[in-house]
N, C-alpha and C positions, 0 to 999 in steps of 0.2 A: 363627381369629382374622377369618379373610377371610368365613368363613360368619354370623359375630354382626354384622360390619361390615355386611352384604348384608341380613341380618333388620332391622338398624336402618335401613337406607336405603328399605326398603319400609313401615316403620310410618310413617315421615315423609313428608311432602309438600314440607314448606320447610326449609330450613335454619336458619330461625329455630326451629322446633319443638325441634330437635336441643339448642338452648341451654339449654332448662328440664329441669333432671336430674330433676325430680319427674315430668313428662311421659314422659321418656327410660324412667325406672323402669317406669311405667305400663304401657308398650307391650311392655317387654319381659319382664313379666310377665304378659300378658294370659290369663288363661284364659275361655273360651268361656260365656256364659252356663249353656247347655242342661248343661255338665259341671258346674256347680253348682247344678242344679236350679233353673234361673230362666229365665221367660219371655224370651226376647231382644226379644222387641218390647215388654214391659212394662217391662224394663230399659231401653231405648232411650227410650221415653218419660219416664222419670225423670229421663235425662240432658236431654232437651230442655226439661224443667219448668226445670230448674235451668241452662239455656243452655249446657250442655256439649255442643255441638252435634259437635265433632269427637270426643269417646266416643262418641256415640250413632252417629255414624257408622262407627266401626270397629264395633263390636256388630253394624250393620245389616249391613256389607259381609261380615262373617264370615257372618254368619247366610242372606246369596242366596248365598253360596259353598258353603254346606252343607247348607240346604236350599232349592234352587231352585225348589221350587214353593211358598213361604211368600209370598203374594200380599201378605198384610198387612204384611209386613217390607220388601217392594221398595215398596210406597206409600209406606209412612215414610222408606224412605232416599230417596225421590223428595222428600219435605219437608224432609228434614235438606237436602238440596242447595239446596233454593231457601232456607233460613235459613244457607245457608253461602255463598249467591249463588254457586254454583259452577254456571253456565250450562252448558258443555259436558258434566258428568256429568248434569244433570238432562234435557239434550236427547237424550242417549245412552241413559239409563234409561227417559225415556218412548217412546222408539221401539221399545225391547225390550217394553213394557207394553202398545203400543197393542192388538194382537193380541187381548189377554187382556181388555181393559176397553173398546174401542170401543164408544161410544153409550150408555155408561152415565154416571151422574150425578159417578161419580170421574172418568171420561176429561174430561169436559166442566171438571172442577175444574181437572185437570191442564193442559189447554189454554190455562186464562184464565192461569194461573200461567205457563203456559210463555210466551203470548205477550208479558207483561210482562217475563220476562226476556229472551228470545229473541225480539222482535218479527220479524224478517225469517226465522227459521227456517219453513220452509214444513211441519214437521209439527204446527203450533200454526194454521194458517191457518185452516183448516177442521175441524170438531168432530167429521164424521162422515165423512169422506173416508178 
């Protein structure tokens, strides 16, 4: 029983999400996209198109853990954090991505969005530092 409660606690960011039984059931029966033969980035994009940002975040977080070299998934997760207005998560992931993207057009976009979300954050003060 404690294990189940721990799994539920990990799956939800707020107590308000637990109040939704449908969301709770979805979280508990989550099957990763790759296990279903689906590209996780494609699945997350569908969720994003239908404004199901938390579901996209779930898929992309799992993909980040299981496929740490999947840069496309990480960039989409960053975009998802922006849509969810989660500046802390955005800044943390942007810092992880900086060495891989510095100087690229993607990094310039990340900095522009980052400045709008966290204008005081030094990571976004200059695009090429």
